[in-house]
C-alpha positions as CSV (number, residue, x, y, z in Angstrom):
1,M,0.0,0.0,0.0
2,T,2.8,2.4,0.9
3,K,4.5,1.7,-2.4
4,I,1.2,2.4,-4.3
5,L,0.8,5.7,-2.4
6,W,4.4,6.7,-3.2
7,C,4.0,5.9,-6.9
8,A,0.7,7.9,-7.0
9,S,2.4,10.9,-5.3
10,A,5.3,10.7,-7.8
11,V,2.9,10.7,-10.7
12,L,0.9,13.7,-9.3
13,L,4.2,15.6,-8.8
14,A,5.3,14.9,-12.3
15,L,1.9,16.0,-13.7
16,S,2.0,19.1,-11.6
17,T,5.5,20.0,-12.8
18,T,4.5,19.4,-16.4
19,A,1.3,21.6,-16.0
20,Q,3.3,24.4,-14.5
21,A,5.9,24.2,-17.3
22,Q,3.1,24.2,-20.0
23,Q,1.9,27.6,-18.6
24,L,5.2,29.3,-19.4
25,D,6.1,30.8,-22.7
26,P,9.2,29.5,-24.5
27,L,11.4,32.3,-23.1
28,Q,10.2,31.8,-19.5
29,L,10.4,28.1,-19.7
30,G,14.1,28.3,-20.8
31,Q,14.9,30.9,-18.2
32,K,13.4,28.8,-15.4
33,A,15.1,25.6,-16.5
34,L,18.5,27.2,-17.0
35,H,18.5,29.1,-13.7
36,S,17.8,25.7,-12.0
37,L,21.2,24.4,-13.2
38,Q,23.3,26.7,-11.1
39,G,24.8,25.6,-7.9
40,C,27.3,23.0,-6.5
41,Y,27.5,19.5,-8.0
42,L,29.2,16.2,-7.9
43,V,29.8,15.6,-11.6
44,D,30.0,12.2,-13.3
45,F,31.3,12.2,-16.8
46,S,31.0,8.7,-18.4
47,Y,31.5,7.8,-22.0
48,S,32.0,4.5,-23.9
49,E,32.0,3.3,-27.5
50,T,29.2,1.0,-28.5
51,A,29.8,0.0,-32.1
52,S,32.3,0.2,-34.9
53,L,31.2,2.0,-38.1
54,K,34.3,1.6,-40.2
55,P,35.5,-1.7,-41.6
56,G,38.6,-2.9,-39.7
57,Y,38.1,-0.6,-36.7
58,Q,37.9,-2.3,-33.3
59,V,35.8,-0.7,-30.6
60,D,37.8,0.9,-27.8
61,E,36.8,-1.1,-24.8
62,R,37.9,1.6,-22.3
63,V,35.2,3.6,-20.5
64,Y,35.9,7.3,-19.8
65,D,35.2,7.5,-16.1
66,V,36.3,10.7,-14.5
67,N,35.6,9.7,-10.9
68,R,37.4,6.4,-10.9
69,N,40.1,7.6,-8.4
70,Q,38.7,10.9,-7.4
71,S,35.6,13.0,-7.0
72,V,35.1,15.8,-9.5
73,K,32.9,18.7,-8.5
74,E,31.7,21.8,-10.3
75,W,30.5,25.2,-9.1
76,I,28.1,26.5,-11.8
77,Y,27.1,30.2,-11.7
78,I,25.0,32.3,-14.1
79,D,25.7,35.8,-15.5
80,D,22.4,37.3,-16.8
81,I,23.7,39.2,-19.9
82,S,20.3,40.3,-21.1
83,P,16.6,39.3,-20.7
84,T,17.2,36.8,-23.6
85,R,20.7,35.7,-22.9
86,L,22.5,34.1,-20.0
87,H,25.9,32.5,-19.5
88,L,26.5,29.4,-17.3
89,Q,30.1,29.1,-16.2
90,H,31.4,25.8,-14.9
91,V,34.3,25.9,-12.5
92,L,35.8,22.5,-11.9
93,F,38.0,21.0,-9.2
94,A,38.8,17.5,-7.9
95,V,38.8,15.9,-4.5
96,G,41.0,13.0,-3.6
97,L,39.9,9.8,-2.0
98,D,41.0,11.3,1.3
99,G,38.4,14.1,0.9
100,Q,40.9,16.8,0.4
101,V,40.9,19.2,-2.6
102,M,43.7,18.2,-5.1
103,D,46.2,21.0,-5.4
104,G,46.0,22.8,-8.7
105,S,42.9,21.0,-9.9
106,Q,40.7,24.2,-9.9
107,L,39.9,25.1,-13.5
108,K,37.6,27.4,-15.5
109,H,35.8,24.6,-17.3
110,T,32.9,24.6,-19.8
111,G,31.2,27.8,-20.7
112,E,27.5,27.6,-21.8
113,D,26.2,30.7,-23.5
114,W,22.4,30.4,-24.0
115,E,20.4,32.9,-26.1
116,F,16.7,32.9,-26.9
117,Q,15.9,33.4,-30.6
118,A,19.6,34.2,-31.4
119,P,19.8,36.1,-34.8
120,F,22.7,33.8,-35.9
121,L,25.0,31.0,-34.8
122,Y,28.4,29.7,-35.7
123,D,28.0,26.2,-37.2
124,F,31.0,24.0,-37.0
125,T,31.5,22.4,-40.4
126,S,35.0,21.0,-40.4
127,P,38.1,21.1,-38.3
128,N,38.9,24.7,-37.3
129,T,36.0,26.1,-39.4
130,W,32.7,27.6,-38.3
131,M,30.2,29.1,-40.8
132,V,27.6,31.7,-39.9
133,K,24.1,30.3,-39.9
134,A,21.2,32.7,-39.7
135,G,17.5,32.4,-39.0
136,V,17.3,29.9,-36.1
137,Q,13.9,28.4,-35.2
138,A,11.3,30.6,-33.6
139,G,11.0,29.9,-29.8
140,A,14.4,28.2,-29.8
141,W,17.3,28.6,-27.3
142,T,20.8,28.5,-28.9
143,R,23.4,26.8,-26.8
144,K,27.0,27.9,-27.5
145,I,29.6,25.7,-25.8
146,T,32.9,27.4,-25.5
147,N,36.4,26.1,-24.8
148,L,38.6,27.1,-21.9
149,D,39.4,30.6,-23.3
150,D,35.8,31.2,-24.4
151,G,36.6,30.4,-28.0
152,L,34.2,28.5,-30.3
153,R,33.5,24.9,-29.9
154,Y,29.9,24.2,-31.1
155,Q,26.4,25.7,-31.1
156,C,23.0,24.1,-31.6
157,S,19.5,25.6,-31.5
158,A,16.3,24.0,-30.3
159,P,13.3,24.9,-28.0
160,F,12.9,23.7,-24.4
161,V,10.1,21.1,-24.3
162,A,7.3,21.5,-21.7
163,T,5.3,18.3,-22.5
164,T,7.6,16.0,-20.5
165,A,7.7,15.6,-16.7
166,Y,10.8,17.8,-16.6
167,P,11.9,20.6,-19.0
168,E,14.3,19.3,-21.5
169,W,16.2,20.6,-24.5
170,S,17.4,18.2,-27.3
171,C,19.6,19.1,-30.3
172,S,21.9,17.5,-32.9
173,G,24.9,19.1,-34.5
174,Y,28.5,18.8,-35.6
175,A,31.3,19.5,-33.1
176,P,35.1,19.2,-32.7
177,I,36.7,16.2,-31.1
178,P,36.3,16.6,-27.3
179,G,39.2,17.5,-25.1
180,R,38.5,14.5,-22.9
181,E,39.4,12.3,-25.9
182,T,42.7,14.0,-27.0
183,R,43.8,14.9,-23.5
184,D,42.7,12.0,-21.3
185,M,42.2,9.1,-23.7
186,G,45.1,9.9,-26.2
187,R,42.8,9.7,-29.2
188,H,44.0,11.4,-32.4
189,D,42.5,9.0,-34.9
190,Y,39.3,11.0,-35.5
191,D,38.4,14.7,-35.7
192,A,34.8,15.5,-34.9
193,L,31.5,14.3,-33.3
194,D,28.1,14.2,-34.7
195,R,26.4,15.0,-31.4
196,V,22.9,14.3,-30.2
197,T,22.5,16.0,-26.9
198,R,19.6,16.1,-24.3
199,V,19.7,18.4,-21.4
200,I,17.1,17.5,-18.7
201,A,16.5,19.9,-15.8
202,Y,15.2,17.9,-12.8
203,G,15.3,20.8,-10.4
204,N,17.6,19.3,-7.8
205,S,20.0,17.8,-10.2
206,W,20.4,17.7,-14.0
207,L,21.6,15.5,-16.8
208,E,23.2,15.9,-20.2
209,R,22.8,12.7,-22.3
210,Q,24.8,12.2,-25.5
211,D,24.5,9.8,-28.4
212,N,27.4,10.6,-30.7
213,T,29.1,9.4,-33.8
214,K,32.9,9.8,-34.0
215,V,33.9,11.1,-37.4
216,I,37.1,11.2,-39.4
217,D,37.1,14.6,-41.2
218,R,40.4,15.1,-43.1
219,G,39.4,16.5,-46.5
220,Q,37.9,13.3,-48.0
221,G,34.4,13.8,-46.6
222,R,33.1,12.7,-43.3
223,I,33.9,9.1,-42.5
224,P,32.0,7.6,-39.5
225,L,34.3,5.7,-37.2
226,A,32.3,4.6,-34.2
227,K,29.2,5.1,-32.1
228,E,29.5,6.5,-28.6
229,T,27.1,7.0,-25.7
230,G,27.6,8.8,-22.5
231,K,26.3,11.3,-20.0
232,N,27.3,14.2,-17.8
233,W,25.3,13.7,-14.5
234,Y,25.2,16.6,-12.1
235,V,24.2,15.6,-8.5
236,R,23.5,18.6,-6.3
237,L,25.6,19.2,-3.2
238,P,25.5,21.9,-0.5
239,D,27.1,25.1,-1.8
240,S,29.7,24.8,0.9
241,E,31.3,21.8,-0.8
242,C,32.3,24.0,-3.8
243,Q,34.1,26.6,-1.7
244,A,37.4,25.8,-3.4
245,A,35.9,26.6,-6.9
246,R,34.2,29.7,-5.6
247,D,37.4,31.0,-4.1
248,F,39.2,30.3,-7.4
249,A,36.5,32.0,-9.5
250,E,35.9,35.1,-7.5
251,P,39.1,37.1,-8.2
252,R,39.0,35.9,-11.9
253,H,35.3,36.6,-12.6
254,A,35.9,40.2,-13.8
255,F,38.6,39.1,-16.3
256,W,36.4,36.2,-17.5
257,Q,33.6,38.8,-18.2
258,L,36.1,40.9,-20.3
259,E,37.2,37.8,-22.2
260,R,33.6,37.1,-23.1
261,E,33.0,40.7,-24.1
262,A,36.0,40.6,-26.4
263,W,34.7,37.5,-28.1
264,D,31.3,39.1,-28.5
265,Q,33.0,42.0,-30.4
266,V,34.7,39.5,-32.7
267,L,31.8,37.0,-33.3
268,I,29.3,39.4,-34.8
269,G,28.1,37.1,-37.6
270,D,29.7,39.0,-40.4
271,R,31.9,36.1,-41.8
272,P,33.1,32.6,-41.0
273,F,35.5,32.0,-38.2
274,I,38.5,29.9,-39.3
275,E,40.9,29.1,-36.5
276,K,44.7,28.9,-37.0
277,P,46.3,26.3,-34.7
278,A,49.5,27.2,-32.9
279,A,52.7,26.3,-34.8
280,P,54.5,23.3,-33.3
281,G,56.5,24.3,-30.3
282,T,54.8,27.7,-29.8
283,P,52.3,28.7,-27.1
284,T,48.7,28.1,-27.8
285,R,46.0,30.8,-27.7
286,Y,44.7,29.3,-24.4
287,Y,48.2,29.4,-22.9
288,Q,48.7,33.0,-23.8
289,M,45.2,34.0,-22.6
290,S,45.9,32.3,-19.3
291,E,49.1,34.2,-19.0
292,L,47.3,37.5,-19.6
293,E,44.7,36.5,-17.0
294,Q,47.5,35.7,-14.4
295,D,49.3,39.0,-15.2
296,T,46.1,40.9,-14.6
297,L,45.7,39.1,-11.3
298,D,49.3,39.7,-10.2
299,Q,49.1,43.4,-11.1
300,K,45.8,43.8,-9.3
301,A,44.5,45.7,-12.3
302,D,41.5,47.8,-11.7
303,L,39.0,46.2,-14.1
304,A,36.4,48.8,-13.1
305,N,38.5,51.5,-14.8
306,P,37.2,52.0,-18.4
307,S,40.7,52.6,-19.8
308,V,42.1,49.4,-18.2
309,R,39.1,47.5,-19.5
310,A,39.5,48.9,-23.0
311,N,43.2,48.0,-23.0
312,L,42.6,44.4,-21.9
313,I,39.8,43.9,-24.4
314,S,42.2,45.1,-27.1
315,Q,44.9,42.7,-26.1
316,I,42.4,39.8,-26.0
317,K,41.0,40.6,-29.4
318,Q,44.6,40.8,-30.8
319,L,45.3,37.3,-29.3
320,I,42.1,36.0,-31.0
321,Q,43.2,37.6,-34.3
322,D,46.7,36.1,-34.0
323,F,45.1,32.6,-34.2
324,R,42.5,33.4,-36.8
325,A,43.2,32.5,-40.5
326,N,40.6,34.8,-42.1
């Protein structure tokens, strides 16, 4: 009897949540769902290959499991840029099996820039190349995932859905090879992902599911290599458990805002963006951007001063241009 009552209560709660969501317009629904994603989380990144798509290729039996010997946590905060645009910034760190923060693990991680009915987006079409795509779907939220220096990775546009028990957003698009693959798994045998992503906002926690195809893209067309499935599962923790990330982000937040402003002044939808990788043996754009950030911190620069801000934005834009091929 208790089990029946519990199930009935769960169904009623789901129906109530769905009814409330259906009363919101697409803008309000997205705002509510996205604001529910901020906070402190234990994060489980888990990915594995499920099938070979290229003759002769053997499925990689390894599972990408970020928490095998540690606990990864993220502090996620929101900057409301405008009524129709907000930025989720993930700040990552790791805790050892002894429960202590691992020295040097704090990292400005994924940036998620969400815009309602964005006038254009940058569509990843091949390695280092993004084409401007205009006229996104009415009522849609465009999600721009950025790399560690706020540069382009991939964008996709779709509406939040209010007909399910919890608000969700689902989109498919082309994207560069993930850093987890090149950095952690040592993979350099493919170049891109055909991504299918679902973001589900449960209120207390949230989930990003992915069903991807790994693609070789080296000038002879797109050659599917393997199927991959995985998830980023965010389990809410008390805010106090992310103090290490908050302490790391606070003095850097103003610079990160400037970095985003500089990119906004570059990515105005006027032409494609073609990235120029660093020459072998030379510092990457990310490395040089990190050095500029650290110099700004060391010098205790007054980022409220308009002339200081303008000078830094100019330097950041020059760095972006140094690694742009067009």
